[in-house]
C-alpha positions in Angstrom: 23.0 0.0 -5.4 20.0 -2.7 -5.2 19.5 -4.3 -2.4 18.6 -8.1 -2.8 16.7 -10.6 -0.3 18.1 -13.9 0.5 15.9 -16.0 -1.7 17.1 -13.4 -5.0 20.9 -15.0 -4.4 20.6 -16.5 -7.7 19.3 -13.8 -9.6 22.1 -11.2 -8.0 24.2 -13.4 -9.4 23.1 -13.7 -12.8 22.7 -9.7 -12.6 26.7 -9.2 -11.9 27.6 -11.7 -14.7 25.7 -9.9 -17.0 27.1 -6.3 -16.1 30.9 -8.2 -16.1 30.1 -9.1 -19.6 28.6 -6.2 -20.7 32.3 -4.6 -19.3 33.7 -7.0 -21.8 31.3 -6.1 -24.3 30.8 -10.1 -24.7 27.0 -9.9 -26.5 26.9 -13.3 -27.0 27.4 -13.9 -23.5 25.3 -10.8 -22.0 22.5 -12.7 -24.6 22.8 -16.1 -22.9 22.9 -14.7 -19.4 20.1 -12.5 -19.9 17.7 -15.9 -21.2 18.9 -17.6 -17.9 17.9 -14.9 -15.6 14.3 -14.2 -17.3 13.8 -18.1 -16.3 15.5 -17.9 -13.2 13.0 -14.5 -12.3 10.0 -16.9 -13.9 10.9 -19.6 -11.4 11.4 -17.6 -8.0 8.6 -15.3 -8.1 6.2 -17.6 -9.0 6.9 -20.1 -6.3 7.3 -17.5 -3.4 5.7 -18.1 0.0 3.7 -15.8 2.1 6.7 -14.7 4.1 8.6 -13.7 1.0 5.6 -11.7 0.0 6.2 -9.7 3.0 9.4 -9.4 2.4 8.9 -8.0 -0.8 6.1 -5.6 0.8 8.3 -4.3 2.9 11.5 -4.5 0.6 12.9 -1.1 1.3 13.7 0.2 -2.4 9.6 -0.4 -3.2 8.3 2.7 -4.4 6.9 4.6 -1.3 3.4 7.1 -1.9 6.1 9.8 -2.5 7.4 7.8 -5.3 4.0 7.5 -7.1 2.8 11.0 -6.6 6.2 12.1 -8.3 5.9 9.5 -11.2 1.9 9.7 -11.3 0.5 13.7 -11.0 1.3 16.5 -12.6 0.8 20.2 -11.1 0.0 19.0 -7.8 0.1 20.8 -4.4 1.2 19.7 -0.8 -1.7 19.9 1.7 0.1 20.4 5.6 -1.2 20.4 8.6 -4.8 19.2 10.8 -5.6 22.8 11.7 -5.8 21.4 15.2 -2.4 20.7 16.1 0.5 19.6 13.7 1.4 18.7 10.2 2.2 14.6 10.6 5.0 13.9 8.0 3.7 10.2 8.0 0.7 11.5 5.9 1.3 13.5 2.7 -1.7 15.5 1.1 -1.5 16.0 -2.7 -4.2 18.0 -4.8 -3.2 18.1 -8.4 -3.9 15.9 -11.8 -3.2 12.3 -12.8 -3.6 12.1 -16.6 -6.7 14.7 -16.9 -7.7 14.0 -13.8 -8.2 16.1 -11.1 -7.5 14.0 -7.8 -6.8 14.4 -4.4 -3.8 11.6 -3.2 -3.8 10.8 0.3 -1.2 8.4 1.1 1.6 7.1 4.2 5.1 7.6 3.7 7.7 5.5 5.2 10.9 7.4 4.5 14.1 6.5 3.1 17.7 7.1 4.9 17.6 7.4 8.8 17.1 11.1 8.8 13.9 10.8 6.5 12.8 8.2 8.4 12.8 9.4 11.5 10.8 12.6 10.0 8.4 10.4 8.6 8.1 8.3 11.9 9.0 5.1 9.9 5.1 5.2 8.4 3.5 5.3 11.7 0.9 8.5 11.8 0.2 10.3 14.9 -3.4 11.0 15.1 -2.8 14.6 13.6 -2.0 12.6 10.6 -5.6 11.0 10.1 -7.4 14.2 10.7 -4.9 15.3 8.3 -6.1 13.0 5.9 -9.9 13.5 6.5 -9.5 17.2 6.0 -7.9 16.9 2.7 -10.8 14.1 1.8 -13.6 16.4 2.8 -12.2 19.4 1.0 -12.2 16.8 -2.4 -15.6 15.8 -1.2 -16.8 19.5 -1.6 -15.5 20.1 -4.7 -16.4 16.5 -6.0 -12.5 15.6 -6.7 -11.8 11.9 -7.1 -9.6 10.8 -4.1 -7.0 8.3 -4.5 -5.6 6.6 -1.3 -1.9 4.7 -0.7 -1.8 2.3 1.9 2.0 1.8 3.5 2.2 1.7 7.3 3.3 -1.0 9.5 0.4 0.6 11.9 -0.8 3.7 14.1 2.1 5.0 15.9 1.7 3.9 20.0 3.4 6.6 21.4 2.0 7.7 24.7 1.5 11.4 23.3 -0.7 9.7 20.2 -2.7 8.0 23.0 -3.1 11.2 24.8 -4.2 12.8 21.7 -6.7 10.0 21.0 -5.6 7.9 18.3 -8.3 5.2 18.5 -11.1 8.2 17.9 -8.7 9.7 14.9 -9.1 6.4 13.0 -12.5 5.6 14.2 -13.5 9.4 13.0 -11.7 8.6 9.5 -13.8 4.5 9.3 -16.8 7.2 9.9 -16.1 9.9 7.4 -14.6 7.6 4.7 -17.6 5.5 4.1 -20.0 8.8 3.6 -17.9 10.2 1.6 -20.0 10.6 -2.0 -17.2 11.4 -4.7 -15.1 8.5 -5.9 -12.8 7.1 -4.0 -10.3 4.2 -4.4 -7.9 2.4 -2.2 -4.5 0.8 -3.0 -2.4 -1.0 -0.3 1.5 -0.1 -2.3 3.5 -1.9 0.6 2.4 -2.9 4.2 -1.2 -2.9 5.8 -1.1 -2.7 9.0 -4.1 -3.1 11.5 -6.0 0.1 11.8 -3.3 2.6 10.6 -4.3 0.9 7.4 -7.7 1.0 7.8 -8.4 4.7 8.5 -7.4 5.4 4.9 -8.5 2.1 3.0 -12.3 2.6 3.3 -13.1 3.3 -0.2 -15.5 2.5 -3.5 -12.6 0.2 -4.3 -10.0 -1.0 -2.3 -6.6 -2.5 -4.7 -3.6 -4.5 -3.6 -0.2 -4.0 -5.5 0.2 -7.8 -6.2 3.6 -7.9 -3.5 1.5 -5.7 -1.2 0.3 -7.1 2.3 -3.1 -6.5 4.5 -3.3 -7.7 7.8 -4.8 -7.3 11.1 -1.7 -7.5 12.9 2.2 -8.4 11.5 3.1 -11.6 11.7 6.0 -10.8 14.5 3.2 -9.9 16.8 1.3 -12.4 16.2 4.1 -14.9 16.5 5.3 -13.1 20.2 1.2 -13.2 21.2 0.2 -17.1 20.4 3.8 -18.4 20.6 5.9 -16.1 22.8 8.6 -17.4 20.2 10.2 -14.9 17.1 11.3 -17.9 15.1 7.5 -18.6 14.4 7.0 -15.3 12.0 7.1 -17.5 9.3 4.6 -19.5 10.5 2.2 -16.7 11.3 2.7 -14.7 8.0 1.4 -18.1 6.3 -1.3 -18.6 8.6 -2.3 -14.7 8.5 -3.6 -14.6 5.1 -2.5 -11.7 4.3 -1.5 -11.6 0.6 -3.0 -10.3 -2.3 -4.2 -13.1 -3.8 -5.6 -14.6 -0.2 -7.6 -11.4 0.4 -9.2 -11.1 -2.9 -10.3 -14.9 -2.6 -11.7 -14.1 0.5 -13.7 -11.1 -1.0 -12.0 -8.5 1.6 -10.3 -6.3 -1.4 -11.8 -5.7 -4.8 -8.7 -5.7 -6.9 -5.1 -6.8 -7.2 -3.0 -4.8 -9.4 0.1 -6.5 -11.4 2.9 -5.4 -10.2 5.7 -6.6 -12.6 6.4 -10.3 -11.7 10.2 -9.5 -10.3 8.3 -7.0 -7.8 7.9 -3.1 -7.9 11.5 -2.5 -6.1 13.3 -3.5 -9.5 10.9 -1.8 -11.9 9.9 1.2 -10.3 8.1 2.9 -13.4 6.4 0.1 -14.4 4.9 -0.5 -11.4 4.2 3.1 -10.8 2.5 2.7 -14.5 0.5 -0.1 -13.7 -1.0 1.7 -10.3 -2.0 5.1 -13.1 -3.7 2.9 -15.4 -6.1 1.1 -12.7 -6.6 4.3 -11.0 -7.9 5.7 -14.2 -9.8 2.4 -15.7 -11.6 2.4 -12.2 -12.4 5.9 -11.9 -14.0 5.9 -15.1 -16.3 3.2 -14.0 -17.1 4.6 -10.9 -18.0 8.1 -12.3 -20.8 6.0 -14.4 -22.6 5.6 -11.6 -24.3 8.3 -9.4 -23.2 9.3 -6.3 -26.2 7.7 -4.2 -25.6 4.6 -6.4 -22.0 4.5 -5.0 -22.7 5.1 -1.8 -25.1 2.2 -1.6 -22.6 -0.4 -3.3 -19.6 0.8 -0.5 -22.8 0.4 2.0 -23.3 -3.4 0.8 -19.6 -3.9 0.8 -18.9 -3.0 4.2 -21.6 -5.0 5.4 -20.5 -8.0 3.8 -17.4 -8.4 5.2 -17.3 -11.1 7.5 -20.6 -12.8 9.6 -21.5 -13.7 12.6 -24.2 -16.4 14.2 -26.0 -15.8 17.8 -26.2 -18.9 19.6 -29.5 -19.9 20.9 -29.6 -21.6 24.6 
C-alpha cells in the first residue's frame, strides 16, 4: 500500500477515484480522472519547498541502495566485512556488471520494516562499514574497476562503540583515500546525504544528486535544535540550509542532477533506477576518455575549489 505525504492528499484522492472507476469498468471516467491527476501532479511537484523535498528524500517507499543494485546489476557478488572487526550491514558492497561494464557498487542501506531497519542500523554506518567501503574501493582500484557509490544516510552512527573504534578516523581515512583513487568514481546521493556519514563515500570524480535527494552538513532537526532550541523551526532550517539538488548544483557543490520522475522515485521506482543507470553509464564513458592522471587532476581542482577563505590583515 502506497504511503502518501501530507501535500499529496489531492493526488491520493484522485488515485483512489481512478481505482474505483476501474473496478466499475468506467473507462470514460478513468480517462477524465487520469488527466486531472496528471495536472495535479505537475501543479504539486513543480512548486515544492525545500522541506517537502526533504520529506521526499526520506520517503519510506523511496528506492534504497539494494533496489538500485538489484535493478541495475547482473552477475553480482556481495563483499562482506572490513577484515578487522565486523561486517557492517549499513554499508553494502557489490562487484558485478551494469550493462557491459564491470563495476564496484558501494552503498548505504537504510532497510525496510522494523527488523530490517535494526539490522541496517537505520542506514547509519559504524567505522567498520566505512572500512569495508574502503576495502572494496581499494580492490576496485587494484583491478581498474569503476566505482559507483550510492549515498543514503542520516549520518554516521554516533554511538559509544563507534567512537571507541574511531569513527572520525574511519571517515577521514576514506576522504583521504578516495580522493587519491585513479579508477573512475561516481557518487550519487539517492536519498538523504547527512554530514560526514555521507561524505565518507561521496568523494569522487563526479558527484550527482537525484532530483529529490538532500545533502547537508547537519539535519534540519539538528540545526533547529542548535540555533533556536525549537522543533517547530525545522521547516525554516530546511529552507535556510540549501540542502536540495538544485541549490547545491547552483552553488557548484555537486556536478549533476539526475532527473528522477516528477512524481518522485518512490512512485516510479523502475524509471528512477533506469535514470540513475543511464546517468552512470553516460558519465563513465566520458570519464574513461580521460587518462587516470587527468581524472586525478580534475578531482583535485574540484576539491580545492570547494569554498573559500579570506585572511584578515591587522
